[in-house]
C-alpha positions as CSV (number, residue, x, y, z in Angstrom):
1,M,132.9,97.7,99.3
2,K,134.0,99.5,96.1
3,L,133.9,103.2,95.2
4,S,133.2,104.1,91.5
5,V,134.7,107.5,90.8
6,L,132.7,109.0,87.9
7,V,134.8,111.5,85.8
8,P,132.9,113.4,83.0
9,V,135.5,115.1,80.8
10,Y,135.0,117.7,78.1
11,N,137.9,119.7,76.7
12,E,140.2,119.4,79.7
13,E,143.5,118.8,77.9
14,A,145.5,120.8,80.4
15,T,144.3,119.1,83.6
16,V,142.9,115.7,82.9
17,E,146.2,113.7,83.4
18,A,147.0,115.5,86.6
19,L,143.5,114.9,87.9
20,L,143.7,111.2,87.2
21,E,147.0,111.0,88.9
22,R,145.5,112.6,92.0
23,V,142.4,110.3,91.9
24,L,144.6,107.2,91.7
25,A,146.9,108.5,94.5
26,A,144.0,109.5,96.8
27,E,143.7,107.4,99.9
28,A,140.2,106.0,100.4
29,P,138.8,103.5,102.9
30,V,137.5,101.3,100.1
31,E,138.7,99.9,96.8
32,K,138.4,102.3,93.9
33,E,137.5,102.1,90.2
34,V,137.6,105.1,87.9
35,I,135.1,105.5,85.0
36,V,136.2,108.3,82.6
37,V,133.7,109.5,80.0
38,D,135.2,111.7,77.3
39,D,132.2,113.7,76.3
40,G,133.1,114.4,72.7
41,S,136.2,116.6,73.4
42,T,137.5,118.6,70.5
43,D,140.9,119.6,71.9
44,G,143.7,117.2,72.8
45,T,141.9,115.6,75.7
46,G,141.4,112.3,73.8
47,E,145.1,112.0,73.1
48,R,146.0,112.9,76.7
49,L,143.7,110.1,78.0
50,A,145.1,107.6,75.5
51,G,148.6,108.4,76.6
52,F,147.7,108.2,80.3
53,L,146.1,104.8,79.8
54,S,149.1,103.5,77.9
55,T,151.4,104.3,80.8
56,H,149.0,103.1,83.5
57,E,147.9,99.8,82.1
58,S,147.3,98.1,85.5
59,A,145.4,101.1,86.9
60,P,141.6,100.5,87.6
61,V,140.6,103.1,85.0
62,R,138.1,102.6,82.3
63,L,137.6,105.0,79.4
64,I,134.3,105.5,77.5
65,R,133.9,107.9,74.6
66,H,130.9,109.9,73.4
67,Q,131.1,110.6,69.7
68,R,129.6,114.0,70.2
69,N,129.3,116.4,73.2
70,R,126.1,115.5,75.1
71,G,126.7,117.3,78.4
72,K,127.8,116.6,82.0
73,G,124.6,114.8,82.9
74,A,124.7,112.5,80.0
75,A,128.4,111.7,80.7
76,V,127.6,110.9,84.3
77,R,124.7,108.6,83.3
78,T,127.1,106.7,81.0
79,A,129.6,106.4,83.8
80,L,126.9,105.2,86.2
81,A,125.8,102.5,83.8
82,A,129.3,101.2,83.6
83,A,130.0,101.4,87.4
84,T,130.3,98.3,89.5
85,G,130.8,99.9,93.0
86,E,128.3,100.0,95.8
87,L,129.3,103.6,96.3
88,A,129.7,106.3,93.6
89,L,131.2,109.8,93.6
90,V,131.3,112.5,90.9
91,Q,134.7,114.0,90.1
92,D,135.1,116.9,87.7
93,A,138.4,116.9,85.6
94,D,139.3,120.5,86.1
95,L,141.3,120.3,89.4
96,E,138.8,122.6,91.3
97,Y,138.1,119.7,93.7
98,D,140.7,117.7,95.6
99,P,140.5,113.9,95.5
100,A,142.5,113.8,98.8
101,E,139.2,114.5,100.5
102,Y,137.5,111.2,99.5
103,G,137.8,109.8,103.0
104,R,136.0,112.8,104.5
105,L,133.2,112.4,102.0
106,L,132.8,108.7,102.5
107,E,133.0,108.6,106.3
108,P,129.3,109.4,107.1
109,I,128.2,106.7,104.6
110,L,130.6,104.0,105.8
111,D,129.8,104.6,109.5
112,G,126.1,104.3,108.8
113,R,124.9,107.9,109.3
114,A,124.3,108.8,105.7
115,D,123.2,107.6,102.3
116,V,124.4,110.7,100.4
117,V,127.2,113.2,101.3
118,F,127.5,116.6,99.6
119,G,130.9,118.3,99.8
120,S,130.1,121.9,100.6
121,R,132.3,124.8,99.5
122,F,130.6,127.1,102.1
123,L,131.1,125.3,105.4
124,G,134.5,126.7,106.3
125,G,136.9,124.8,104.1
126,P,139.8,126.7,102.3
127,H,138.7,128.1,99.0
128,R,139.7,130.6,96.4
129,V,137.9,133.9,96.8
130,H,135.6,134.2,93.7
131,F,132.9,136.3,92.1
132,F,130.1,137.6,94.3
133,W,127.4,137.1,91.6
134,H,128.4,133.5,91.1
135,Y,128.1,133.0,94.9
136,L,124.8,134.8,95.1
137,G,123.4,132.8,92.1
138,N,124.4,129.5,93.8
139,K,122.8,130.6,97.0
140,F,119.6,131.5,95.3
141,L,119.3,128.2,93.5
142,T,120.2,126.3,96.7
143,T,117.4,128.2,98.5
144,V,114.9,127.3,95.8
145,A,115.9,123.6,96.1
146,N,115.6,123.8,99.9
147,A,112.1,125.3,99.7
148,L,110.9,122.8,97.1
149,F,112.3,119.7,98.8
150,N,112.3,120.7,102.4
151,L,116.1,120.6,102.8
152,N,118.7,122.8,104.4
153,L,121.6,122.4,102.0
154,S,124.3,125.0,101.8
155,D,125.7,124.1,98.3
156,L,123.4,122.5,95.7
157,E,125.8,123.0,92.8
158,T,128.8,121.3,94.4
159,C,130.4,118.7,92.2
160,Y,131.2,116.4,95.1
161,K,128.3,114.2,95.7
162,A,129.1,110.7,97.2
163,F,126.2,108.2,97.4
164,R,125.0,104.7,97.7
165,R,124.5,103.7,94.0
166,Q,121.4,101.6,94.8
167,L,119.5,104.8,95.6
168,L,119.1,105.5,91.9
169,D,117.8,102.1,91.0
170,G,114.6,102.6,89.1
171,R,114.8,106.4,89.3
172,S,114.9,108.4,86.1
173,L,117.9,110.7,85.4
174,R,117.5,112.5,82.1
175,A,119.1,115.9,82.4
176,D,122.0,116.1,79.9
177,R,123.8,119.2,81.0
178,Y,123.9,121.3,84.1
179,G,120.5,120.1,85.2
180,F,122.3,117.0,86.5
181,D,123.0,118.4,90.0
182,P,119.4,119.5,90.8
183,E,117.9,116.4,89.2
184,I,120.1,113.9,91.2
185,T,119.4,115.9,94.4
186,A,115.7,115.7,93.8
187,R,115.9,111.9,93.2
188,F,117.8,111.5,96.4
189,C,115.1,113.3,98.3
190,Q,112.4,111.2,96.6
191,A,114.3,108.1,97.7
192,Q,114.1,109.5,101.3
193,A,117.9,109.4,101.5
194,R,119.8,110.6,104.5
195,I,121.8,113.5,103.2
196,Y,124.9,114.9,105.0
197,E,127.2,117.8,104.2
198,V,130.9,118.0,105.0
199,P,133.2,121.0,104.4
200,I,135.7,120.7,101.4
201,S,138.3,122.9,99.8
202,Y,137.7,124.5,96.5
203,T,140.1,126.0,93.9
204,G,137.7,127.7,91.5
205,R,138.7,128.7,87.9
206,E,138.1,131.8,85.9
207,F,136.5,131.7,82.5
208,E,139.8,132.3,80.8
209,E,141.1,129.3,82.6
210,G,138.5,127.1,81.1
211,K,135.4,127.5,83.3
212,K,132.3,126.7,81.3
213,I,129.2,127.5,83.3
214,S,127.1,130.6,82.5
215,W,124.0,132.4,83.7
216,R,121.9,130.4,81.2
217,D,122.8,127.3,83.1
218,G,121.1,128.9,86.1
219,L,117.8,128.9,84.2
220,T,118.3,125.2,83.4
221,V,118.8,124.5,87.1
222,M,115.5,126.4,87.9
223,W,113.5,124.5,85.3
224,T,115.0,121.1,86.4
225,L,114.1,121.8,90.0
226,L,110.5,122.6,89.1
227,R,110.2,119.6,86.8
228,C,111.5,117.2,89.4
229,R,109.2,118.6,92.1
230,L,106.2,117.9,89.9
231,T,107.3,114.5,88.7
232,R,108.6,111.3,90.3
């Protein structure tokens, strides 16, 4: 089997090279390919990626560029369309999530227990102590998703979602920005996927360190959950 690591990137000049080094070095029980989508970055991210590829010519890394910023969901869709692995995993480029945990995420899928695995930041793994209101907002949105789709997730908005790629065959993904996480979760539920959670570590950033999500994105998540509940 092969794992396609899907890396949406937007204005991550300071971290993207270190992230890719960690992804390539990460031990995984299957072969890896890395699909990087530069989502219209306006800082030096493009140059960093070009430099990385020039010094890692034999690495299984493919770079795709969006001419303008379209959002995380659009970048992941582009990466999915280019992926060739039976398994896929979303990896942000900001170093908040640790690629060394790929094995933990893939284990329930490879041993036949799961079709999808969420890496939860709230199941006891080490994490940076962060803002109370961000935590409460995530808990609220996770509770709404659980009620709408009859789940008991602890972390809807986690980046780490590993899954069998065929689950999305014929299923529409159209959210361009932060509606991606609730939308793909809804599609997994509609595919009657077996969903597991495993604890992961988390090194969250502050806004001055480059974090991009805001309270407006919470409204997008709410709307996306309702839209997906009413459509298939």
